[in-house]
C-alpha positions as CSV (number, residue, x, y, z in Angstrom):
1,M,-9.0,11.5,17.6
2,I,-6.9,8.4,17.2
3,D,-7.9,5.6,19.6
4,L,-6.1,2.3,18.9
5,S,-7.2,0.7,22.1
6,A,-10.0,-1.3,20.5
7,P,-8.1,-3.1,17.7
8,M,-4.8,-3.3,19.6
9,A,-6.0,-4.1,23.1
10,T,-4.9,-7.7,22.8
11,V,-1.6,-6.9,21.1
12,R,1.4,-7.0,23.4
13,T,4.7,-5.9,21.9
14,R,7.7,-5.4,24.0
15,P,10.8,-5.1,21.8
16,T,13.9,-5.3,24.0
17,G,17.4,-3.9,23.8
18,W,18.3,-1.4,21.1
19,R,15.3,-2.5,19.0
20,S,13.0,-0.8,21.6
21,F,14.3,2.6,20.3
22,L,12.8,1.7,16.9
23,A,9.3,1.1,18.2
24,L,6.6,3.2,16.5
25,R,4.0,5.1,18.6
26,P,0.3,5.9,17.8
27,S,1.0,9.6,17.5
28,M,2.9,8.9,14.3
29,V,-0.4,8.2,12.5
30,D,-2.6,10.8,14.1
31,F,-4.0,12.8,11.2
32,E,-4.1,16.1,13.0
33,Q,-0.5,15.8,14.2
34,R,0.5,14.8,10.7
35,G,-1.3,17.8,9.2
36,F,-3.7,15.6,7.2
37,H,-7.3,16.5,6.5
38,V,-9.5,15.3,9.4
39,T,-12.9,15.2,7.8
40,P,-15.1,13.2,7.3
41,A,-14.6,12.2,10.9
42,R,-15.8,8.6,10.3
43,T,-13.3,8.2,7.5
44,R,-10.5,9.6,9.6
45,Q,-11.3,7.2,12.5
46,S,-11.4,4.2,10.1
47,L,-8.1,5.1,8.4
48,E,-6.3,5.8,11.6
49,Y,-7.5,2.4,12.9
50,S,-5.9,0.7,9.9
51,A,-2.7,2.8,10.3
52,G,-2.6,1.6,13.9
53,A,-2.5,-2.0,12.7
54,F,0.5,-1.1,10.6
55,L,2.3,0.2,13.8
56,A,1.3,-3.0,15.7
57,G,2.7,-5.2,12.9
58,F,6.0,-3.2,12.9
59,N,6.3,-3.5,16.7
60,I,5.4,-7.2,16.8
61,E,8.2,-7.9,14.3
62,L,10.6,-5.9,16.4
63,A,9.7,-8.1,19.4
64,T,10.1,-11.4,17.4
65,A,13.4,-13.3,17.5
66,A,15.4,-13.2,14.3
67,G,14.6,-16.1,11.9
68,E,11.1,-16.6,13.4
69,A,7.8,-15.4,11.9
70,P,5.9,-12.8,13.9
71,D,2.5,-13.8,15.3
72,L,0.0,-11.4,13.9
73,S,-3.1,-13.3,15.0
74,A,-4.0,-10.8,17.7
75,V,-4.6,-8.1,15.1
76,P,-8.3,-8.3,13.9
77,E,-8.6,-10.0,10.5
78,P,-9.8,-6.9,8.6
79,Q,-6.6,-5.0,9.7
80,R,-4.2,-7.9,9.5
81,G,-2.9,-7.0,6.1
82,F,-1.8,-3.6,7.4
83,A,0.0,-5.4,10.2
84,A,1.8,-7.6,7.7
85,E,2.8,-4.5,5.8
86,G,4.2,-3.0,9.1
87,A,6.0,-6.3,9.8
88,G,7.5,-6.2,6.3
89,M,8.9,-2.8,7.0
90,A,10.5,-3.8,10.3
91,A,11.9,-7.1,9.0
92,A,13.4,-5.4,5.9
93,L,14.7,-2.5,8.1
94,L,16.5,-4.9,10.5
95,D,17.9,-7.0,7.7
96,L,19.2,-4.0,5.8
97,L,20.8,-2.6,9.0
98,N,22.6,-5.9,9.7
99,P,26.0,-5.8,8.0
100,A,25.9,-9.6,7.6
101,G,22.4,-9.5,6.2
102,G,19.5,-11.0,8.0
103,R,16.9,-13.8,8.1
104,R,13.8,-11.8,9.2
105,F,12.3,-10.8,5.8
106,A,12.7,-14.4,4.5
107,A,11.1,-15.8,7.6
108,L,8.2,-13.3,7.3
109,S,7.7,-14.1,3.7
110,R,7.7,-17.8,4.2
111,A,5.0,-17.4,6.8
112,Y,2.8,-14.9,5.2
113,Q,3.4,-14.7,1.4
114,D,0.5,-16.9,0.5
115,R,-2.0,-14.5,2.1
116,Y,-0.2,-11.2,2.3
117,V,2.6,-11.1,-0.2
118,Y,1.4,-7.8,-1.7
119,L,1.5,-6.1,1.7
120,V,4.8,-7.6,2.8
121,M,6.5,-6.4,-0.4
122,V,5.1,-2.9,0.1
123,G,6.4,-2.9,3.6
124,A,9.9,-3.5,2.3
125,G,9.6,-0.3,0.4
126,W,9.0,1.7,3.6
127,A,12.3,0.4,4.9
128,M,14.0,1.4,1.7
129,A,12.6,4.9,2.0
130,K,13.6,5.3,5.6
131,L,17.2,4.2,4.8
132,R,17.3,6.0,1.5
133,R,18.1,2.9,-0.4
134,Q,17.3,3.0,-4.1
135,R,17.4,-0.7,-4.7
136,P,15.8,-3.6,-2.9
137,G,18.8,-5.9,-3.1
138,R,17.8,-9.5,-2.5
139,L,14.6,-8.5,-0.6
140,G,11.7,-10.4,-2.2
141,A,13.8,-12.2,-4.7
142,G,11.4,-15.2,-4.6
143,E,8.7,-13.0,-6.1
144,P,10.4,-11.4,-9.2
145,L,7.4,-9.4,-10.4
146,L,5.7,-8.5,-7.1
147,R,9.0,-7.4,-5.5
148,W,8.7,-4.2,-7.5
149,L,5.8,-3.2,-5.2
150,A,8.6,-2.1,-2.8
151,Y,8.7,1.1,-4.8
152,D,5.0,1.6,-4.2
153,G,5.8,1.3,-0.5
154,M,8.7,3.8,-0.9
155,G,6.4,6.3,-2.5
156,F,3.8,5.9,0.1
157,C,6.3,6.4,3.0
158,Q,7.9,9.4,1.3
159,A,4.5,11.1,0.9
160,F,3.0,10.0,4.2
161,F,5.7,11.7,6.2
162,A,6.2,14.7,4.0
163,T,5.1,18.2,5.0
164,E,2.8,20.1,2.6
165,R,5.8,21.9,1.4
166,G,7.6,18.6,0.8
167,M,4.5,17.4,-1.2
168,R,5.2,20.1,-3.8
169,R,8.2,18.1,-5.0
170,W,5.8,15.5,-6.5
171,S,4.3,18.3,-8.6
172,E,7.6,19.8,-9.6
173,H,8.9,16.6,-11.1
174,R,10.0,17.2,-14.7
175,G,11.6,15.2,-17.5
176,T,12.2,11.5,-17.9
177,C,12.5,9.2,-15.0
178,P,13.3,5.5,-14.5
179,P,10.5,2.9,-14.7
180,T,10.4,2.7,-10.9
181,C,9.2,6.3,-10.8
182,A,5.8,5.4,-12.0
183,I,5.5,2.8,-9.2
184,R,6.4,5.4,-6.6
185,Y,3.6,7.7,-7.9
186,Q,1.2,4.7,-7.4
187,G,2.4,4.8,-3.8
188,L,1.9,8.5,-3.7
189,G,-1.7,7.9,-4.7
190,R,-2.3,5.4,-1.9
191,S,-0.9,7.9,0.6
192,L,-3.2,10.6,-0.7
193,W,-6.2,8.5,0.3
194,F,-5.0,9.0,3.9
195,R,-3.7,12.6,3.6
196,D,-7.0,13.8,2.0
197,C,-9.1,11.6,4.2
198,G,-10.8,9.8,1.3
199,E,-12.5,13.0,0.0
200,P,-12.8,12.7,-3.9
201,A,-12.9,16.4,-4.7
202,R,-9.7,17.1,-2.6
203,L,-8.0,14.1,-4.3
204,A,-8.9,15.2,-7.8
205,A,-7.7,18.8,-7.2
206,R,-4.4,17.6,-5.8
207,I,-3.8,15.1,-8.7
208,E,-4.5,17.8,-11.2
209,Q,-1.4,19.6,-10.0
210,L,0.9,16.6,-10.7
211,P,2.8,16.0,-13.9
212,P,0.4,14.8,-16.6
213,E,2.4,11.6,-17.3
214,H,2.0,10.5,-13.7
215,R,-1.6,11.4,-13.0
216,G,-2.8,7.9,-14.1
217,D,-0.2,6.3,-11.8
218,T,-1.5,8.3,-8.9
219,W,-5.2,7.6,-9.6
220,S,-4.3,3.9,-9.7
221,G,-2.8,4.2,-6.2
222,V,-5.8,6.2,-4.9
223,A,-8.2,3.4,-6.2
224,L,-6.0,0.7,-4.6
225,A,-6.1,2.4,-1.2
226,A,-9.8,3.2,-1.6
227,T,-10.6,-0.4,-2.2
228,Y,-8.3,-1.9,0.3
229,A,-8.5,0.6,3.2
230,G,-12.1,1.8,2.6
231,G,-13.5,4.0,5.3
232,V,-16.1,5.7,3.1
233,D,-19.7,5.1,1.9
234,P,-20.5,3.4,-1.4
235,E,-21.5,6.7,-3.1
236,T,-17.9,8.0,-2.5
237,Y,-16.6,5.3,-4.9
238,V,-19.0,6.4,-7.6
239,R,-17.9,10.0,-7.2
240,L,-14.2,8.9,-7.3
241,R,-14.7,7.2,-10.6
242,E,-16.5,10.2,-12.0
243,L,-13.8,12.6,-11.0
244,S,-11.0,10.4,-12.4
245,A,-12.3,11.3,-15.9
246,D,-9.8,10.0,-18.5
247,H,-8.0,7.8,-16.0
248,G,-10.8,5.2,-15.6
249,E,-8.6,2.3,-16.7
250,A,-5.9,3.2,-14.2
251,V,-8.5,3.5,-11.5
252,A,-9.8,0.0,-12.4
253,Q,-6.3,-1.4,-12.3
254,G,-5.7,-0.1,-8.8
255,A,-9.0,-1.5,-7.6
256,A,-8.1,-4.9,-9.3
257,F,-4.8,-5.0,-7.3
258,A,-6.7,-4.5,-4.1
259,A,-9.3,-7.1,-5.1
260,E,-6.6,-9.7,-5.6
261,A,-4.9,-8.7,-2.3
262,W,-8.2,-9.1,-0.4
263,Q,-9.1,-12.3,-2.2
264,R,-5.7,-13.8,-1.6
265,C,-5.9,-13.3,2.2
266,G,-9.1,-15.3,2.4
267,Y,-11.2,-12.5,3.9
268,V,-13.0,-9.8,1.9
269,P,-14.8,-7.0,3.8
270,P,-18.1,-5.7,2.4
271,H,-16.7,-2.3,1.4
272,A,-14.3,-4.0,-1.0
273,Y,-17.1,-5.5,-3.1
274,A,-18.8,-2.1,-3.4
275,A,-15.6,-0.4,-4.3
276,V,-14.6,-2.9,-7.0
277,E,-18.0,-2.8,-8.6
278,A,-18.0,1.0,-8.7
279,L,-14.4,1.4,-9.9
280,T,-14.1,-1.5,-12.4
281,A,-17.7,-2.2,-13.5
282,V,-17.1,-5.9,-12.8
283,S,-17.3,-8.2,-9.7
284,L,-14.5,-8.5,-7.3
285,P,-13.5,-12.0,-8.3
286,R,-13.5,-11.0,-11.9
287,A,-11.2,-8.0,-11.2
288,A,-8.9,-10.2,-9.2
289,E,-8.7,-12.6,-12.1
290,W,-7.5,-9.8,-14.4
291,T,-4.3,-9.6,-12.3
292,W,-3.5,-13.3,-12.8
293,M,-4.3,-13.2,-16.5
294,A,-2.1,-10.2,-17.0
295,R,0.9,-11.8,-15.3
296,R,1.4,-14.5,-17.9
297,G,4.9,-14.5,-19.3
298,L,6.0,-11.6,-17.0
299,D,6.7,-13.4,-13.8
300,G,10.0,-15.0,-14.7
301,P,13.3,-14.8,-12.7
302,G,14.5,-11.7,-14.6
303,A,11.3,-9.7,-14.2
304,G,12.0,-6.0,-13.8
305,P,10.2,-2.7,-13.4
306,T,9.4,-2.6,-17.1
307,D,7.6,-6.0,-16.7
308,Y,5.7,-4.6,-13.8
309,R,4.6,-1.7,-16.0
310,R,3.4,-4.1,-18.7
311,W,1.5,-6.0,-16.0
312,R,-0.4,-2.8,-15.1
313,M,-1.0,-1.9,-18.7
314,R,-2.5,-5.3,-19.5
315,I,-4.9,-5.0,-16.6
316,Q,-5.9,-1.6,-17.8
317,Q,-6.6,-3.1,-21.3
318,E,-8.8,-5.7,-19.6
319,A,-10.6,-2.9,-17.8
320,A,-11.1,-0.9,-21.0
321,V,-12.8,-4.0,-22.7
322,A,-15.0,-4.5,-19.7
323,T,-16.1,-0.9,-19.7
324,Y,-17.0,-0.4,-23.3
């Protein structure tokens, strides 16, 4: 079904030299070829459309000279955040492959961090996953708290490209894990929105098979993707909140992350307002404000994954007060 000609018709990306071998092709995000659920058809089309913008951003960065910021203006504004995420992956990938380091991720961040810092940091995590790097190094050092979103991107990438057999590893996880593990499960949740084509019952059934300690993390990621990527009717968000049962605060926190990401970029699509109101019981601006209130005292130079977890928990506390 995938047809990226409409959003990408004006995007011309021609990476040269050895970088041309890294270029991503539309078939990589075709739901049927990936083995994802393909219904509802309208949701599939919408999500593939957004995934195509990610590919475009990746390829644009490949075609951009080192040290310069990629021009993402040809990508339609509703999908430009996904393009920034793809560009973040490509920039981080090329920098990490460069024995002398690189200037690409820094140039991308300078150009787009005001509007798309969340997405750029997540993109860095895709590169970490592909290169099997466990640490971000200096990537995103200028954003000490948000840089831990790279592990969200890592989890998303690992789940997006996994076979169904590979997905069982998320359910077989046992015992303690480092603080970054919870962030990776948030990324898993975002990926499930795509794998299960935004269908609440399928999502709930899959999450029920995960370790209990990470179900809230996963629901958080589902809500983040549902609010940011959308692709469903308003009633779906209501059903999603109902099926999340005891994880309502985690769902609200994920939606709040997406609310802030949309508000920060200066463009908010209609579906995001409906999603936030259904998943948080407050307005989109109010949910976005939670994220800033909760960051106080956590965003210092030494911020680590434990601070990131505190940030999420504080937002969930705000959500609990708003709900009851």
